[in-house]
Residue, then its C-alpha position, 0 to 999 in steps of 0.5 A: x500500500x502506498x504511504x500517502x494512504x492510510x486507513x483513515x484516508x481510505x475510511x473517509x472514502x466511504x460515506x455509509x450514510x450517503x450510500x444509505x440516503x442516495x441508494x437506487x432503491x427505497x430503505x426503510x426502518x420501522x417498529x414492531x408496531x409499524x412506526x417509522x424509525x429511519x427512511x432514506x432519501x430516496x424512498x421520501x422522494x418517491x413518496x413525496x415527503x420530508x423526513x421530519x414528516x414521516x420519522x416517528x410521524x407515520x405508520x408504514x401501513x398508512x402508505x399501503x392501499x386498502x387491499x395492501x393493509x389487509x395483506x400487511x396484517x394477515x399475511x406479512x406480519x405472521x410471516x415475518x414472525x415465523x421465517x423473520x424474513x420476507x421476499x419480493x411481496x408486491x405492494x402498492x404505495x401511496x404518494x402524498x399526492x394521492x397517486x400509487x405506484x407498485x414496489x416489491x417489498x422485502x424485509x428482515x425482522x430484528x429481534x432481541x433475546x427473547x426472540x421478539x421483533x424489535x424492528x424491521x428493516x425493509x428494502x423497497x424496490x420501484x416495481x413500476x416498469x415491471x408491472x407496465x412490463x407484465x401489464x403489457x405482457x398480459x395485454x399482448x397475451x390477451x390480444x394473441x387470444x382474441x386474434x385466435x379466437x377470430x382467426x377460429x371464427x373466420x376460419x369457421x365461416x369460410x366454406x374451405x377446410x382448414x387445418x394447422x399442424x406443428x413442426x413435426x406434421x401432427x394436426x393441432x387445429x381443425x375448423x367446423x367445416x373440417x369437423x362436419x365434413x368428416x363427421x368428427x363428434x370428438x374434434x380430434x383429427x391426426x394425419x393417420x386419421x386422414x390417410x384412412x379418408x383418402x382415396x386408395x389410389x391417391x394415398x401413396x401420393x399424399x404421403x410422399x408429397x407430404x413427407x417431401x414438404x416436411x423434409x424440405x419445408x417447402x409448400x404441399x400443392x396436391x389434388x385428391x379424392x377425400x371421402x365425406x361423412x356420407x362415404x362419397x369421394x370428392x376432389x379437393x386441392x390440399x395445400x399447406x404453407x410453412x410458418x417460420x419464425x425470425x430465425x427461420x425456424x419452422x414453427x407451424x404449418x398452415x393447411x386448407x382443402x378446397x373442394x373442386x369437385x365440381x370443377x374436376x368433373x366439369x373438366x372431365x365432361x368437357x373432355x368427354x363432350x369434345x371427344x363426343x362432338x368430334x366423333x359426331x361431327x366426324x361421322x356426317x363429314x366423312x359420309x358427305x366427303x364420299x358423297x362428293x368424291x362419288x359425284x366428282x367421279x361421275x361429273x362426266x357420266x351422261x346418265x349418273x344412276x347414282x346421283x339422286x341417292x348421292x344427292x340425297x345422302x349429302x343433303x342428309x349429312x349436311x342437315x346433321x352438320x348444320x344441326x350440330x353446329x346450330x347446337x353449339x352456336x345456341x350454347x354459346x349464346x346461351x352461356x354469353x347471355x346473348x340468346x335474344x328473344x323477339x316475342x310477338x303473339x302468335x297462333x299455336x295451332x299453325x306453328x305446331x303443324x309447320x313443326x311436324x311437316x318434315x316427319x309427315x313428308x316421310x310417311x313413317x310416323x302418324x302425328x295426331x294433334x289436338x288443341x283450340x286452334x284460337x289459342x295463342x302465346x306470347x313468345x319467340x316463335x322461331x325458338x318455340x318451333x325449335x323446342x317442339x321440332x326437338x321433342x318431336x325428333x326425340x320422339x322419333x329417334x327414342x320410340x321408333x317402334x311407336x309409329x304415333x306421336x301425340x301432340x296437344x296444346x291446351x290453355x291454363x291460367x294465364x299460360x298455354x301447355x304444349x305436350x308431344x308424347x309417344x308410346x315408346x319404351x320410357x325412361x327410368x326414373x333415375x335418368x328423368x331428373x338429368x335429361x335436361x342437363x347440359x351434355x346429357x345423353x340417354x342410353x336406351x336399352x344399352x344403345x348410345x344414341x347419336x348427338x351431343x346432349x345438348x337439345x334439351x338443355x337448349x330447350x330448357x333454357x329457352x323455356x326458361x328465358x320465356x318464363x315458362x316450365x318445362x318437363x317430362x312424364x314417363x313411365x317404363x313400357x307405356x312411353x314418355x310425355x314432354x312438355x312446357x308452358x308459355x305466357x299467353x300475354x306480355 
């Protein structure tokens, strides 16, 4: 030790009283009954008092809130008596101006020879910032819970199935749509349980894709068939997206299952329709080309014997192509909302007779027409003729052995009803509801008839645009009756 420094000099460097008064925490000493004996300047500053206003003038409990006073009497004093110390009790202290602040209160008892408490030394730490932090944490937790409930509420409203999984891929949340679709009363759905709901042919693809996503932490996108609560398989687009924290660590997976069954079936139906349309158009065009080639070879023959039959064949096939193309154009107009109607009043009797002329000219069928010749309708006559001709052609096509076609037109309350009936084989009940669907083609007695499956669909659209009704009544072995109604006035 240098000679310049003596023990007295070193001792003078430490001012114990100054350290006590200016400490960053509050110091307090009080008697067994709570009378304040000593208090440092830090605590006085916090409370807003002078030393002479507190020392031997106030009881420590006076600085406590009512709840704090009860706790002080019922818990603090008994605890101090038993253990002699208390650590970090949370209290609110009242300032001179009436405001309060949070503190952590620790105390040690000073006892006499008989072990009775003479005084208490206490350390008081301002806990305001910590309390504020705790409140913010609680507020943030409450907000997170509210947002979680909001997410679940929104997830339950949307039509898609929503699910989440932990980093290992184990499902930990499913929305109400998910529960309803798979009929899960226990609301528990693990990956293993999912596998039993996947169409067997799609199961291996899903397992491989999900394993790859878990390993690579990449999005999952796959289309597969899921079995609903009724036991039917429907196409779904299954997606899963990984959620990473700020450290780029995988925390959770967010997933959805969107029902795309209607879309997938529509695409399949479209592909089938394109195939059917190509075949239906190719057949008459091939026949027409053959007839034209024969006509070309016979153009220098002065007396071609086959000319009339070739011309007839060519005309027949041209009409068939024209009908097919006309159906395609009509559907295109319907889809684009461009099927315009030119409505006017006209008599139904003459219109129906005109629709029968092409069948009557062939002489193969007898058409029996019954109705009130004065009955009129307010509609687009050309479009209604299209409907009636379609009904008559279907009777010829699907009931060739009937030989008789019955047409009736009757008056109702503000509307006219037109029906076309045959005595053919009839139509099974399970097919009646689909007859007016787009692309639907009837398979009668195992024989697939030609056509695009658009005729009756177009008829239904025409009648609906006239604010009328369309339908069919049929009994197997007895025949079928197709009918529609039209308004009689504008």
